[in-house]
N, CA, C and O atoms as CSV, one atom per row, in Angstrom:
chain,resi,resn,atom,element,x,y,z
A,1,UNK,N,N,9.968,12.050,-12.258
A,1,UNK,CA,C,8.555,12.059,-11.836
A,1,UNK,C,C,7.608,11.530,-12.850
A,1,UNK,O,O,6.587,10.945,-12.490
A,2,UNK,N,N,7.892,11.703,-14.063
A,2,UNK,CA,C,7.062,11.180,-15.187
A,2,UNK,C,C,7.049,9.660,-15.116
A,2,UNK,O,O,5.996,9.047,-15.294
A,3,UNK,N,N,8.161,9.059,-14.868
A,3,UNK,CA,C,8.269,7.622,-14.780
A,3,UNK,C,C,7.546,7.040,-13.647
A,3,UNK,O,O,7.023,5.927,-13.715
A,4,UNK,N,N,7.514,7.780,-12.608
A,4,UNK,CA,C,6.722,7.293,-11.447
A,4,UNK,C,C,5.218,7.284,-11.701
A,4,UNK,O,O,4.508,6.380,-11.259
A,5,UNK,N,N,4.745,8.291,-12.413
A,5,UNK,CA,C,3.395,8.388,-12.764
A,5,UNK,C,C,3.018,7.252,-13.750
A,5,UNK,O,O,1.993,6.579,-13.645
A,6,UNK,N,N,3.958,7.111,-14.723
A,6,UNK,CA,C,3.788,5.937,-15.690
A,6,UNK,C,C,3.696,4.620,-14.978
A,6,UNK,O,O,2.928,3.771,-15.431
A,7,UNK,N,N,4.425,4.365,-13.875
A,7,UNK,CA,C,4.401,3.128,-13.200
A,7,UNK,C,C,3.066,3.009,-12.452
A,7,UNK,O,O,2.472,1.934,-12.374
A,8,UNK,N,N,2.623,4.122,-11.917
A,8,UNK,CA,C,1.314,4.165,-11.166
A,8,UNK,C,C,0.180,3.730,-12.110
A,8,UNK,O,O,-0.689,2.924,-11.776
A,9,UNK,N,N,0.257,4.351,-13.368
A,9,UNK,CA,C,-0.834,3.953,-14.361
A,9,UNK,C,C,-0.615,2.532,-14.790
A,9,UNK,O,O,-1.614,1.860,-15.043
A,10,UNK,N,N,0.563,2.004,-14.902
A,10,UNK,CA,C,0.778,0.646,-15.408
A,10,UNK,C,C,0.224,-0.300,-14.333
A,10,UNK,O,O,-0.351,-1.334,-14.676
A,11,UNK,N,N,0.384,0.034,-13.007
A,11,UNK,CA,C,0.026,-0.891,-12.001
A,11,UNK,C,C,-1.621,-0.813,-11.722
A,11,UNK,O,O,-2.138,-1.443,-10.799
A,12,UNK,N,N,-2.261,-0.095,-12.490
A,12,UNK,CA,C,-3.628,-0.056,-12.298
A,12,UNK,C,C,-4.010,1.205,-11.529
A,12,UNK,O,O,-3.931,1.154,-10.302
A,13,UNK,N,N,-4.420,2.346,-12.125
A,13,UNK,CA,C,-4.728,3.564,-11.411
A,13,UNK,C,C,-5.744,3.359,-10.295
A,13,UNK,O,O,-5.603,3.965,-9.233
A,14,UNK,N,N,-6.757,2.532,-10.495
A,14,UNK,CA,C,-7.736,2.266,-9.444
A,14,UNK,C,C,-7.095,1.840,-8.148
A,14,UNK,O,O,-7.526,2.181,-7.047
A,15,UNK,N,N,-6.007,1.051,-8.348
A,15,UNK,CA,C,-5.455,0.521,-7.094
A,15,UNK,C,C,-4.231,1.354,-6.620
A,15,UNK,O,O,-4.128,1.620,-5.423
A,16,UNK,N,N,-3.349,1.752,-7.468
A,16,UNK,CA,C,-2.189,2.497,-7.042
A,16,UNK,C,C,-2.555,3.919,-6.521
A,16,UNK,O,O,-1.973,4.407,-5.552
A,17,UNK,N,N,-3.469,4.517,-7.151
A,17,UNK,CA,C,-3.794,5.933,-6.648
A,17,UNK,C,C,-4.541,5.881,-5.311
A,17,UNK,O,O,-4.426,6.779,-4.477
A,18,UNK,N,N,-5.288,4.833,-5.139
A,18,UNK,CA,C,-5.939,4.694,-3.795
A,18,UNK,C,C,-4.962,4.357,-2.700
A,18,UNK,O,O,-5.137,4.776,-1.556
A,19,UNK,N,N,-3.989,3.642,-3.018
A,19,UNK,CA,C,-2.848,3.400,-2.121
A,19,UNK,C,C,-2.130,4.692,-1.866
A,19,UNK,O,O,-1.749,4.983,-0.732
A,20,UNK,N,N,-1.936,5.490,-2.930
A,20,UNK,CA,C,-1.295,6.789,-2.726
A,20,UNK,C,C,-2.166,7.734,-1.812
A,20,UNK,O,O,-1.673,8.480,-0.966
A,21,UNK,N,N,-3.434,7.630,-2.058
A,21,UNK,CA,C,-4.230,8.525,-0.967
A,21,UNK,C,C,-4.100,7.988,0.362
A,21,UNK,O,O,-4.071,8.786,1.300
A,22,UNK,N,N,-4.007,6.589,0.608
A,22,UNK,CA,C,-3.858,6.139,1.956
A,22,UNK,C,C,-2.565,6.553,2.556
A,22,UNK,O,O,-2.465,6.745,3.768
A,23,UNK,N,N,-1.484,6.705,1.657
A,23,UNK,CA,C,-0.126,7.212,2.039
A,23,UNK,C,C,-0.387,8.687,2.620
A,23,UNK,O,O,0.076,9.006,3.715
A,24,UNK,N,N,-1.083,9.498,1.907
A,24,UNK,CA,C,-1.367,10.898,2.343
A,24,UNK,C,C,-2.161,10.959,3.650
A,24,UNK,O,O,-1.929,11.786,4.531
A,25,UNK,N,N,-3.110,10.028,3.711
A,25,UNK,CA,C,-3.895,10.109,5.004
A,25,UNK,C,C,-3.004,9.636,6.107
A,25,UNK,O,O,-3.100,10.183,7.206
A,26,UNK,N,N,-2.145,8.671,5.918
A,26,UNK,CA,C,-1.189,8.175,6.920
A,26,UNK,C,C,-0.261,9.340,7.376
A,26,UNK,O,O,-0.040,9.585,8.562
A,27,UNK,N,N,0.255,10.029,6.344
A,27,UNK,CA,C,1.181,11.220,6.690
A,27,UNK,C,C,0.386,12.206,7.478
A,27,UNK,O,O,0.891,12.739,8.466
A,28,UNK,N,N,-0.801,12.469,7.106
A,28,UNK,CA,C,-1.581,13.474,7.941
A,28,UNK,C,C,-1.852,12.976,9.273
A,28,UNK,O,O,-1.752,13.766,10.211
A,29,UNK,N,N,-2.217,11.641,9.506
A,29,UNK,CA,C,-2.317,11.228,10.882
A,29,UNK,C,C,-1.044,11.365,11.678
A,29,UNK,O,O,-1.043,11.763,12.843
A,30,UNK,N,N,0.002,11.033,11.036
A,30,UNK,CA,C,1.376,11.089,11.684
A,30,UNK,C,C,1.680,12.470,12.117
A,30,UNK,O,O,2.127,12.702,13.240
A,31,UNK,N,N,1.452,13.357,11.270
A,31,UNK,CA,C,1.737,14.826,11.593
A,31,UNK,C,C,0.789,15.251,12.707
A,31,UNK,O,O,1.198,15.877,13.685
A,32,UNK,N,N,-0.474,14.903,12.541
A,32,UNK,CA,C,-1.495,15.282,13.667
A,32,UNK,C,C,-1.024,14.639,15.032
A,32,UNK,O,O,-1.177,15.245,16.093
A,33,UNK,N,N,-0.479,13.458,14.965
A,33,UNK,CA,C,-0.134,12.820,16.371
A,33,UNK,C,C,1.147,13.466,16.811
A,33,UNK,O,O,1.343,13.567,18.023
A,34,UNK,N,N,2.024,13.906,15.979
A,34,UNK,CA,C,3.253,14.579,16.403
A,34,UNK,C,C,2.944,15.976,17.044
A,34,UNK,O,O,3.516,16.392,18.052
A,35,UNK,N,N,1.883,16.721,16.284
A,35,UNK,CA,C,1.615,18.009,16.870
A,35,UNK,C,C,0.725,17.987,18.078
A,35,UNK,O,O,0.750,18.924,18.876
A,36,UNK,N,N,-0.021,17.001,18.234
A,36,UNK,CA,C,-0.993,16.878,19.258
A,36,UNK,C,C,-0.404,16.419,20.581
A,36,UNK,O,O,0.443,15.526,20.608
A,37,UNK,N,N,-0.819,16.986,21.616
A,37,UNK,CA,C,-0.291,16.602,22.936
A,37,UNK,C,C,-1.181,15.501,23.622
A,37,UNK,O,O,-0.846,14.969,24.680
A,38,UNK,N,N,-2.320,15.201,22.958
A,38,UNK,CA,C,-3.254,14.207,23.492
A,38,UNK,C,C,-2.626,12.770,23.340
A,38,UNK,O,O,-1.508,12.575,22.862
A,39,UNK,N,N,-3.420,11.848,23.772
A,39,UNK,CA,C,-3.092,10.516,23.748
A,39,UNK,C,C,-3.028,9.934,22.296
A,39,UNK,O,O,-4.026,9.998,21.579
A,40,UNK,N,N,-1.969,9.420,21.896
A,40,UNK,CA,C,-1.775,8.991,20.549
A,40,UNK,C,C,-2.323,7.556,20.249
A,40,UNK,O,O,-2.290,7.104,19.104
A,41,UNK,N,N,-2.816,6.868,21.285
A,41,UNK,CA,C,-3.334,5.456,21.065
A,41,UNK,C,C,-4.276,5.314,19.853
A,41,UNK,O,O,-4.060,4.491,18.963
A,42,UNK,N,N,-5.328,6.153,19.856
A,42,UNK,CA,C,-6.332,6.038,18.779
A,42,UNK,C,C,-5.700,6.202,17.383
A,42,UNK,O,O,-5.970,5.433,16.460
A,43,UNK,N,N,-4.879,7.199,17.273
A,43,UNK,CA,C,-4.212,7.518,16.022
A,43,UNK,C,C,-3.256,6.366,15.618
A,43,UNK,O,O,-3.124,6.051,14.436
A,44,UNK,N,N,-2.649,5.798,16.535
A,44,UNK,CA,C,-1.692,4.694,16.123
A,44,UNK,C,C,-2.540,3.437,15.758
A,44,UNK,O,O,-2.168,2.684,14.859
A,45,UNK,N,N,-3.616,3.232,16.425
A,45,UNK,CA,C,-4.504,2.129,15.985
A,45,UNK,C,C,-5.136,2.347,14.671
A,45,UNK,O,O,-5.269,1.390,13.908
A,46,UNK,N,N,-5.549,3.566,14.333
A,46,UNK,CA,C,-6.031,4.012,13.028
A,46,UNK,C,C,-4.965,3.797,11.959
A,46,UNK,O,O,-5.242,3.253,10.890
A,47,UNK,N,N,-3.702,4.245,12.273
A,47,UNK,CA,C,-2.649,3.981,11.319
A,47,UNK,C,C,-2.412,2.623,11.029
A,47,UNK,O,O,-2.116,2.268,9.888
A,48,UNK,N,N,-2.519,1.821,11.986
A,48,UNK,CA,C,-2.360,0.332,11.818
A,48,UNK,C,C,-3.393,-0.293,10.837
A,48,UNK,O,O,-3.073,-1.074,9.941
A,49,UNK,N,N,-4.561,0.091,11.071
A,49,UNK,CA,C,-5.709,-0.294,10.205
A,49,UNK,C,C,-5.615,0.096,8.770
A,49,UNK,O,O,-5.895,-0.687,7.861
A,50,UNK,N,N,-5.197,1.376,8.576
A,50,UNK,CA,C,-5.027,1.954,7.238
A,50,UNK,C,C,-3.900,1.415,6.620
A,50,UNK,O,O,-3.932,1.255,5.400
A,51,UNK,N,N,-2.841,1.088,7.302
A,51,UNK,CA,C,-1.654,0.473,6.635
A,51,UNK,C,C,-1.912,-0.914,6.164
A,51,UNK,O,O,-1.460,-1.317,5.092
A,52,UNK,N,N,-2.682,-1.694,7.009
A,52,UNK,CA,C,-3.107,-3.014,6.505
A,52,UNK,C,C,-3.987,-2.961,5.365
A,52,UNK,O,O,-3.863,-3.794,4.467
A,53,UNK,N,N,-4.927,-1.994,5.315
A,53,UNK,CA,C,-5.721,-1.759,4.039
A,53,UNK,C,C,-4.898,-1.514,2.880
A,53,UNK,O,O,-5.252,-2.009,1.809
A,54,UNK,N,N,-3.812,-0.795,2.948
A,54,UNK,CA,C,-2.981,-0.577,1.804
A,54,UNK,C,C,-2.360,-1.811,1.281
A,54,UNK,O,O,-2.275,-2.030,0.073
A,55,UNK,N,N,-1.920,-2.628,2.205
A,55,UNK,CA,C,-1.414,-3.958,1.780
A,55,UNK,C,C,-2.478,-4.790,1.073
A,55,UNK,O,O,-2.223,-5.353,0.009
A,56,UNK,N,N,-3.712,-4.869,1.685
A,56,UNK,CA,C,-4.767,-5.727,1.162
A,56,UNK,C,C,-5.233,-5.166,-0.157
A,56,UNK,O,O,-5.517,-5.916,-1.091
A,57,UNK,N,N,-5.312,-3.888,-0.240
A,57,UNK,CA,C,-5.677,-3.299,-1.604
A,57,UNK,C,C,-4.660,-3.509,-2.804
A,57,UNK,O,O,-4.988,-3.647,-3.983
A,58,UNK,N,N,-3.403,-3.510,-2.312
A,58,UNK,CA,C,-2.402,-3.727,-3.328
A,58,UNK,C,C,-2.406,-5.181,-3.760
A,58,UNK,O,O,-2.180,-5.441,-4.942
A,59,UNK,N,N,-2.652,-6.160,-2.870
A,59,UNK,CA,C,-2.751,-7.527,-3.250
A,59,UNK,C,C,-4.105,-7.868,-4.034
A,59,UNK,O,O,-4.113,-8.792,-4.848
A,60,UNK,N,N,-5.143,-7.175,-3.800
A,60,UNK,CA,C,-6.326,-7.209,-4.532
A,60,UNK,C,C,-6.051,-6.849,-5.952
A,60,UNK,O,O,-6.460,-7.551,-6.877
A,61,UNK,N,N,-5.287,-5.642,-6.152
A,61,UNK,CA,C,-4.933,-5.145,-7.408
A,61,UNK,C,C,-4.161,-6.161,-8.194
A,61,UNK,O,O,-4.407,-6.347,-9.386
A,62,UNK,N,N,-3.173,-6.863,-7.509
A,62,UNK,CA,C,-2.366,-7.883,-8.160
A,62,UNK,C,C,-3.256,-9.026,-8.644
A,62,UNK,O,O,-3.072,-9.511,-9.760
A,63,UNK,N,N,-4.153,-9.438,-7.883
A,63,UNK,CA,C,-5.046,-10.523,-8.237
A,63,UNK,C,C,-5.876,-10.262,-9.445
A,63,UNK,O,O,-6.027,-11.123,-10.312
A,64,UNK,N,N,-6.457,-8.987,-9.513
A,64,UNK,CA,C,-7.151,-8.571,-10.742
A,64,UNK,C,C,-6.211,-8.545,-11.882
A,64,UNK,O,O,-6.566,-9.023,-12.959
A,65,UNK,N,N,-4.948,-7.983,-11.717
A,65,UNK,CA,C,-3.998,-8.033,-12.757
A,65,UNK,C,C,-3.606,-9.303,-13.232
A,65,UNK,O,O,-3.415,-9.432,-14.441
A,66,UNK,N,N,-3.447,-10.326,-12.417
A,66,UNK,CA,C,-3.101,-11.652,-12.863
A,66,UNK,C,C,-4.286,-12.220,-13.602
A,66,UNK,O,O,-4.066,-12.905,-14.601
A,67,UNK,N,N,-5.540,-11.994,-13.197
A,67,UNK,CA,C,-6.628,-12.585,-13.870
A,67,UNK,C,C,-6.729,-11.987,-15.367
A,67,UNK,O,O,-7.048,-12.673,-16.338
A,68,UNK,N,N,-6.411,-10.607,-15.418
A,68,UNK,CA,C,-6.370,-10.003,-16.784
A,68,UNK,C,C,-5.362,-10.636,-17.671
A,68,UNK,O,O,-5.586,-10.878,-18.857
A,69,UNK,N,N,-4.066,-10.937,-16.965
A,69,UNK,CA,C,-3.098,-11.491,-17.751
A,69,UNK,C,C,-3.445,-12.920,-18.269
A,69,UNK,O,O,-3.187,-13.208,-19.438
A,70,UNK,N,N,-3.980,-13.754,-17.490
A,70,UNK,CA,C,-4.283,-15.051,-17.749
A,70,UNK,C,C,-5.480,-15.075,-18.884
A,70,UNK,O,O,-5.517,-15.942,-19.756
A,71,UNK,N,N,-6.394,-14.082,-18.775
A,71,UNK,CA,C,-7.458,-14.004,-19.764
A,71,UNK,C,C,-6.803,-13.595,-21.153
A,71,UNK,O,O,-7.249,-14.053,-22.204
A,72,UNK,N,N,-5.778,-12.756,-21.121
A,72,UNK,CA,C,-5.156,-12.379,-22.404
A,72,UNK,C,C,-4.414,-13.603,-23.005
A,72,UNK,O,O,-4.497,-13.925,-24.190
A,73,UNK,N,N,-3.673,-14.258,-22.057
A,73,UNK,CA,C,-3.039,-15.491,-22.549
A,73,UNK,C,C,-3.998,-16.555,-23.119
A,73,UNK,O,O,-3.719,-17.210,-24.123
A,74,UNK,N,N,-5.071,-16.680,-22.466
A,74,UNK,CA,C,-5.947,-17.609,-22.936
A,74,UNK,C,C,-6.548,-17.243,-24.332
A,74,UNK,O,O,-6.650,-18.063,-25.245
A,75,UNK,N,N,-6.915,-16.008,-24.407
A,75,UNK,CA,C,-7.397,-15.480,-25.716
A,75,UNK,C,C,-6.434,-15.558,-26.893
A,75,UNK,O,O,-6.809,-15.792,-28.042
A,76,UNK,N,N,-5.174,-15.347,-26.536
A,76,UNK,CA,C,-4.185,-15.294,-27.572
A,76,UNK,C,C,-3.586,-16.663,-27.939
A,76,UNK,O,O,-2.992,-16.895,-28.992
A,77,UNK,N,N,-3.810,-17.536,-26.955
A,77,UNK,CA,C,-3.279,-18.938,-27.264
A,77,UNK,C,C,-1.890,-19.063,-26.899
A,77,UNK,O,O,-1.559,-19.321,-25.742
A,78,UNK,N,N,-0.940,-18.866,-27.971
A,78,UNK,CA,C,0.425,-18.966,-27.638
A,78,UNK,C,C,0.991,-17.531,-27.579
A,78,UNK,O,O,0.836,-16.766,-28.531
A,79,UNK,N,N,1.643,-17.172,-26.464
A,79,UNK,CA,C,2.195,-15.858,-26.267
A,79,UNK,C,C,3.586,-15.884,-25.984
A,79,UNK,O,O,4.113,-16.865,-25.459
A,80,UNK,N,N,4.254,-14.783,-26.328
A,80,UNK,CA,C,5.712,-14.800,-26.092
A,80,UNK,C,C,6.060,-14.515,-24.726
A,80,UNK,O,O,5.388,-13.693,-24.103
A,81,UNK,N,N,7.112,-15.149,-24.147
A,81,UNK,CA,C,7.474,-14.973,-22.705
A,81,UNK,C,C,7.763,-13.620,-22.275
A,81,UNK,O,O,7.609,-13.302,-21.096
A,82,UNK,N,N,8.200,-12.741,-23.214
A,82,UNK,CA,C,8.459,-11.306,-22.862
A,82,UNK,C,C,7.134,-10.564,-22.615
A,82,UNK,O,O,7.066,-9.687,-21.753
A,83,UNK,N,N,6.104,-10.909,-23.355
A,83,UNK,CA,C,4.842,-10.324,-23.127
A,83,UNK,C,C,4.182,-10.830,-21.802
A,83,UNK,O,O,3.521,-10.054,-21.112
A,84,UNK,N,N,4.353,-12.028,-21.482
A,84,UNK,CA,C,3.900,-12.521,-20.159
A,84,UNK,C,C,4.648,-11.978,-19.024
A,84,UNK,O,O,4.068,-11.625,-17.997
A,85,UNK,N,N,5.935,-11.897,-19.178
A,85,UNK,CA,C,6.725,-11.303,-18.169
A,85,UNK,C,C,6.437,-9.829,-17.905
A,85,UNK,O,O,6.517,-9.392,-16.757
A,86,UNK,N,N,6.102,-9.044,-18.945
A,86,UNK,CA,C,5.770,-7.650,-18.745
A,86,UNK,C,C,4.438,-7.630,-18.040
A,86,UNK,O,O,4.266,-6.789,-17.157
A,87,UNK,N,N,3.516,-8.447,-18.337
A,87,UNK,CA,C,2.187,-8.596,-17.579
A,87,UNK,C,C,2.428,-8.821,-16.098
A,87,UNK,O,O,1.840,-8.191,-15.219
A,88,UNK,N,N,3.356,-9.787,-15.880
A,88,UNK,CA,C,3.581,-10.057,-14.417
A,88,UNK,C,C,4.181,-8.945,-13.666
A,88,UNK,O,O,3.800,-8.664,-12.530
A,89,UNK,N,N,5.183,-8.260,-14.327
A,89,UNK,CA,C,5.741,-7.064,-13.787
A,89,UNK,C,C,4.675,-6.100,-13.397
A,89,UNK,O,O,4.639,-5.621,-12.263
A,90,UNK,N,N,3.864,-5.829,-14.262
A,90,UNK,CA,C,2.793,-4.814,-14.064
A,90,UNK,C,C,1.876,-5.169,-12.887
A,90,UNK,O,O,1.427,-4.313,-12.124
A,91,UNK,N,N,1.617,-6.520,-12.782
A,91,UNK,CA,C,0.739,-7.072,-11.720
A,91,UNK,C,C,1.469,-6.996,-10.411
A,91,UNK,O,O,0.786,-7.125,-9.395
A,92,UNK,N,N,2.713,-6.811,-10.295
A,92,UNK,CA,C,3.326,-6.696,-9.010
A,92,UNK,C,C,3.560,-5.204,-8.572
A,92,UNK,O,O,4.000,-4.961,-7.448
A,93,UNK,N,N,3.298,-4.326,-9.362
A,93,UNK,CA,C,3.343,-2.821,-8.918
A,93,UNK,C,C,2.484,-2.551,-7.815
A,93,UNK,O,O,3.002,-2.056,-6.813
A,94,UNK,N,N,1.174,-2.808,-7.823
A,94,UNK,CA,C,0.362,-2.410,-6.732
A,94,UNK,C,C,0.603,-2.955,-5.428
A,94,UNK,O,O,0.488,-2.215,-4.451
A,95,UNK,N,N,0.956,-4.284,-5.279
A,95,UNK,CA,C,1.369,-4.839,-3.979
A,95,UNK,C,C,2.674,-4.350,-3.455
A,95,UNK,O,O,2.863,-4.164,-2.252
A,96,UNK,N,N,3.537,-4.152,-4.342
A,96,UNK,CA,C,4.836,-3.485,-3.978
A,96,UNK,C,C,4.599,-2.055,-3.418
A,96,UNK,O,O,5.238,-1.685,-2.434
A,97,UNK,N,N,3.737,-1.283,-3.994
A,97,UNK,CA,C,3.499,-0.004,-3.401
A,97,UNK,C,C,2.719,-0.064,-2.074
A,97,UNK,O,O,2.970,0.700,-1.141
A,98,UNK,N,N,1.776,-0.995,-2.036
A,98,UNK,CA,C,1.002,-1.310,-0.816
A,98,UNK,C,C,1.982,-1.705,0.358
A,98,UNK,O,O,1.814,-1.252,1.491
A,99,UNK,N,N,2.982,-2.540,0.053
A,99,UNK,CA,C,3.927,-2.971,0.996
A,99,UNK,C,C,4.856,-1.779,1.491
A,99,UNK,O,O,5.170,-1.642,2.673
A,100,UNK,N,N,5.251,-0.959,0.504
A,100,UNK,CA,C,5.962,0.290,0.794
A,100,UNK,C,C,5.269,1.092,1.789
A,100,UNK,O,O,5.800,1.454,2.839
A,101,UNK,N,N,3.946,1.395,1.407
A,101,UNK,CA,C,3.175,2.310,2.312
A,101,UNK,C,C,3.073,1.612,3.752
A,101,UNK,O,O,3.288,2.285,4.759
A,102,UNK,N,N,2.768,0.355,3.829
A,102,UNK,CA,C,2.760,-0.267,5.069
A,102,UNK,C,C,3.985,-0.147,5.870
A,102,UNK,O,O,3.944,0.145,7.065
A,103,UNK,N,N,5.128,-0.378,5.199
A,103,UNK,CA,C,6.395,-0.300,5.969
A,103,UNK,C,C,6.632,1.150,6.435
A,103,UNK,O,O,7.059,1.355,7.571
A,104,UNK,N,N,6.363,2.162,5.582
A,104,UNK,CA,C,6.482,3.528,6.022
A,104,UNK,C,C,5.616,3.869,7.298
A,104,UNK,O,O,6.041,4.486,8.275
A,105,UNK,N,N,4.330,3.370,7.141
A,105,UNK,CA,C,3.398,3.638,8.197
A,105,UNK,C,C,3.864,2.916,9.536
A,105,UNK,O,O,3.693,3.484,10.615
A,106,UNK,N,N,4.426,1.720,9.462
A,106,UNK,CA,C,4.935,1.065,10.640
A,106,UNK,C,C,6.105,1.776,11.173
A,106,UNK,O,O,6.254,1.788,12.395
A,107,UNK,N,N,6.990,2.395,10.385
A,107,UNK,CA,C,8.082,3.153,10.918
A,107,UNK,C,C,7.430,4.360,11.619
A,107,UNK,O,O,7.914,4.705,12.697
A,108,UNK,N,N,6.489,4.967,11.168
A,108,UNK,CA,C,5.761,6.082,11.777
A,108,UNK,C,C,5.277,5.667,13.214
A,108,UNK,O,O,5.438,6.358,14.220
A,109,UNK,N,N,4.669,4.462,13.167
A,109,UNK,CA,C,4.028,4.019,14.296
A,109,UNK,C,C,5.144,3.687,15.371
A,109,UNK,O,O,4.987,4.021,16.546
A,110,UNK,N,N,6.123,3.110,14.992
A,110,UNK,CA,C,7.280,2.820,15.967
A,110,UNK,C,C,7.723,4.170,16.572
A,110,UNK,O,O,7.894,4.255,17.788
A,111,UNK,N,N,7.898,5.142,15.820
A,111,UNK,CA,C,8.345,6.454,16.224
A,111,UNK,C,C,7.334,6.968,17.317
A,111,UNK,O,O,7.723,7.360,18.417
A,112,UNK,N,N,5.940,6.939,16.921
A,112,UNK,CA,C,5.021,7.504,17.837
A,112,UNK,C,C,5.031,6.721,19.121
A,112,UNK,O,O,5.011,7.356,20.176
A,113,UNK,N,N,5.059,5.415,19.140
A,113,UNK,CA,C,5.231,4.649,20.316
A,113,UNK,C,C,6.415,5.018,21.132
A,113,UNK,O,O,6.334,5.101,22.358
A,114,UNK,N,N,7.529,5.244,20.468
A,114,UNK,CA,C,8.712,5.481,21.229
A,114,UNK,C,C,8.698,6.820,21.895
A,114,UNK,O,O,9.352,6.984,22.926
A,115,UNK,N,N,8.010,7.767,21.382
A,115,UNK,CA,C,7.884,9.070,22.056
A,115,UNK,C,C,6.762,9.314,22.979
A,115,UNK,O,O,6.734,10.339,23.660
A,116,UNK,N,N,5.702,8.289,23.040
A,116,UNK,CA,C,4.730,8.321,23.956
A,116,UNK,C,C,5.095,7.776,25.280
A,116,UNK,O,O,5.741,6.729,25.292
A,117,UNK,N,N,4.762,8.357,26.432
A,117,UNK,CA,C,5.117,7.946,27.630
A,117,UNK,C,C,4.363,6.854,28.251
A,117,UNK,O,O,4.903,5.991,28.942
A,118,UNK,N,N,3.046,6.903,27.985
A,118,UNK,CA,C,2.126,5.969,28.560
A,118,UNK,C,C,1.317,5.180,27.497
A,118,UNK,O,O,0.086,5.205,27.518
A,119,UNK,N,N,1.969,4.524,26.627
A,119,UNK,CA,C,1.402,3.733,25.591
A,119,UNK,C,C,0.641,2.521,26.148
A,119,UNK,O,O,1.213,1.798,26.965
A,120,UNK,N,N,-0.583,2.261,25.766
A,120,UNK,CA,C,-1.355,1.154,26.081
A,120,UNK,C,C,-1.174,0.078,25.109
A,120,UNK,O,O,-1.822,0.203,24.070
A,121,UNK,N,N,-0.425,-0.961,25.229
A,121,UNK,CA,C,-0.349,-2.003,24.258
A,121,UNK,C,C,-1.581,-2.788,24.051
A,121,UNK,O,O,-2.323,-3.064,24.994
A,122,UNK,N,N,-1.821,-3.167,22.794
A,122,UNK,CA,C,-2.965,-4.019,22.501
A,122,UNK,C,C,-2.593,-5.370,22.509
A,122,UNK,O,O,-1.471,-5.722,22.146
A,123,UNK,N,N,-3.550,-6.241,22.941
A,123,UNK,CA,C,-3.200,-7.739,23.229
A,123,UNK,C,C,-2.900,-8.420,21.944
A,123,UNK,O,O,-1.960,-9.215,21.986
A,124,UNK,N,N,-3.552,-8.256,20.740
A,124,UNK,CA,C,-3.324,-9.052,19.535
A,124,UNK,C,C,-2.885,-8.193,18.415
A,124,UNK,O,O,-3.754,-7.667,17.720
A,125,UNK,N,N,-1.694,-8.001,18.174
A,125,UNK,CA,C,-1.181,-7.196,16.982
A,125,UNK,C,C,-0.685,-8.118,16.038
A,125,UNK,O,O,-0.209,-7.717,14.976
């Protein structure tokens, strides 16, 4: 568990923890949709939007991370490949987490659609 928190901090807490919050929101929406007998269409649409936000936020975090890495490389001049590789690894943590949240949300959406009897499909997904 400590290693997971360390990775979250390495990936930029401003980005990874917001993605974690979106994961909790998505789980809450999923549970609410399961327990509710009402139409799940609005919940599914909301889950789609939030899952896309998680991906976009992760890639925004990656972009800021890459900018910081390149600033450090520029300031240092000549830099060891291992230091550069470590920076790239850190820059990939937030988009990876965003994609993971997106995939989990999409699995939940697929499940909700499969159990709903009268799902109204949207024209442009």
